[in-house]
N, C-alpha and C positions, 0 to 999 in steps of 0.2 A: 630747152633747159628747164621746162616746167617739171619734167619727171625728176630732174636732179634736185630742184628745190623741195618738191614733195618728199623725196626720199630723205633729204637732209632734215626736214622738220620732223618727219616720223622718227628718225633715229634720235634726234634731240629729245623728243617727247618720251621715248623709251628710256633714255639715259636719266632724265629728270625723275621719271617714275621710280627707277631703281634707287635713286638717291633719296627718295622720300619727299621730293620737292614738288612733284606733280600729283597732287592728291586733293580731293575735295575737302573743305574745312570740316573738322570733327565737330559733332554737336557739343555744345557747352554742357558741362556737368551740372545736373540739377542742384540748386542751392539747398543747403540743409535747412530743415524746418527749425523753428526756435527750440522745440523740445529735444532736438538732436544736437543742439549747440550749447544750450544754456541750462541753468538750474531753475527749479521751481522756487519762486520768491514770495508769491502771494496768490490770492484768488480774487478775481475781479467780481466784486459784489458791492451793493450799497448798504447791506445789512451790517450792523455793528457786531460782528463776530470776529474772533481771532483765535489762533492756535498758540498755546503756550508750550514751548518745547525746551527740553533740557538735554544737554550732552553730558555723558558720564564716561570717563576713561580711566580714572583711578581714585582710590580712597574708599573708606567705609564710614566716615563720620558725617559728611554732609548729605549723602543720599537719604538716610533715614530721617534727618531733620526736614528736608524738603518734602518727603512723602507725608510726614505727620502734618505739616502745614496744609498741604493740598487736601488731605482727608478732612481736616478740621473745617476747611472752607468748602468742602464738597466740590472741589474744582477738578475737572478732567484735565489731563495733560499728556503730552507725548514725550517719551524718553528715547533718545538716540544712544544706544549702548555699544561700546566697543566690544569685540569678541573676547579679548583676554579678560576684561573686567567682568563680563557676564560669566565666563567660565570659572573665575575665582570667587564669584558671589552668586551661586545658583539659587540659594534660598531667597535672596532679595529680589532676584529677577522673577521667580515664581510668585512672590508676594505682590509685585507690581502687576503682573498679569492677572492674578486672582482678584485684585482690587479694581480691575477695569482700566488701568492705565495702558495707553497704547505704547507698544515697544517696537522701535524701528532700529535700523542699523547705523552704526558709526564706523563700520568696517573693522578690519583686523589691525594691522600695523598702522600706527599713527604717523603716516607719511603723506606728502603731497601727491595727489593722484595725477597731476599734470606731469610729474617726473617718472611715472610708471609706464610701462608698455601696456598695450591693450590687454594682453594676457595677464600682466601683473595686476591690473585693476580687477579683472575677473576673478583671479585667485584670491585677492584680498577680500572681496565682498563675499565670495562663495564660502570661504573658511569661516567668516563670522556668521553667515547665514545658517550653517549647520548647527552652530551652538545656540544661536538665538531662537531658531525654529523649535529646537528640542525643548529648551527651557520655558519659552513663552507659550508653547502649545499652538502657535500660529506662525505663519511665514511672514516676515516683514515685507513691506511693500516699498518703503522709501529708504534711501541711504543718504546720510549727510557726510560728505567727504571731510576728513580732518582739515582744519584751518579754512574750511569753505573753499578749498582749492580744487579746481576741475579743469578739464579741457574737453573739446568736442569728442576726442577719442575716449576719454573716461566716461562721458555721458553715454556714448553708444555701447561701451563695454557693460555699464550698469544696466542699460536697457536690454541687453542680450540675456540678462538673468531675470528680467521682469521687474527691475528696480527703477524708480524715478529718483533722480538726484535732486536733493533739496538743500537750499541754503537758508536764507531768512530775509525778512523785510526790515525788521527792527532788531538791532543788536544792543543788548543791555550793557555790554562791556563789563559784566560782573567778573569775567575772567581776569580783568586787570585790577580788581579790588580798588576801584576809584573812590569809594565812599558810598555809604548807603543812600544818601540823598541823591547822588549822581545817578546811581543805578535806577532808583525809582523814577526820577525825572525823565531819564532817557526813554523808559518804556511808556509811562503814562502820557507824556507830552507828545510822543512820536507815533503812537499806535494809530492805525487806520483800518477801515473795514477790509476784511480779508487778509489781515496781516499774519505773518508767521514770526513769532517773537522768539529770539534766541536767548536762552539762559543756560547756566551750567550747574551741575550738582556734584562736581568733583571736589575733592578736599582742598585743592589749590585755590578754589573760589571761596574765600572766607567770609564774605558778606551777603551771599545769596539768601541765606535763611533769614537774615535780618531785614533785607529789602522786600522779600516776597510778600509778607502780609500787607505791607503798604501798597505794593503794586496791585494786589488783588482788590483791595479797597478802592484804590484810585480808578481802576478800570471799571469796576462796578458803578462807581459814582458817575462816570462818563457814559454809562449805559451799555457797556460792552459785555457780551456773553462769551465765555471761553469754551472752546470745543477741542476735540482731538483733531489731528491733522487729517485723518480719513474723513471725519465729519465735515471739516472745513471744505473739502473738495466737493461736497454736495451743494454748496451755496453759490457757486459761480464757476466761471471759466478759469482754469489754471493759467497763471501768467509766468512765462519763462523769460528770464533776463540774464544778461551777462554781468 
């Protein structure tokens, strides 16, 4: 009967194999690295440096006011511009680039990237890239997704185009128009070494120009030096967080 049992076991093994139940365990998929899952929020450094960044998606009144204040204080800054706004204001974009301000991407359509397909994110960023690269005379390196919304898929889509997804460490909340004192306090009290500070220069933010001089003075009083985002990256290791 041994031949019968051996034959029975062999037949059973073949059957299970056909059903996909008789197989060696599949190797576990490698875990995604932080830069493939999360956005850049800060740079790890002990030096008192921070990047002052502004998003612009609409309007023509606030941007010149912010630029004038930055020029007056000789303060470098990084502007995340949406493609449509840049296309509608080419002279202002060229002026920013000429004056040495860093120009990065805020994408094209102001939509949440986590709701787009992989190709949808690629198309959104690529369309803005064509406009920004032409007007600024240099290719953006960073993209800030609208509303700070992203997913691991959108992170990888951006990386496929050579972009790093950036959000922020400190949010001024100037987009809420909460009052000048609140905006100033949120930035000056919360800043930390290697911080990426979020502000806005769209017309819907009606208190940014009033708060900005006080923010610059407050940061200087605390011993902070403001640099562009690209410059900030040279001070330490980029920190990616969800």
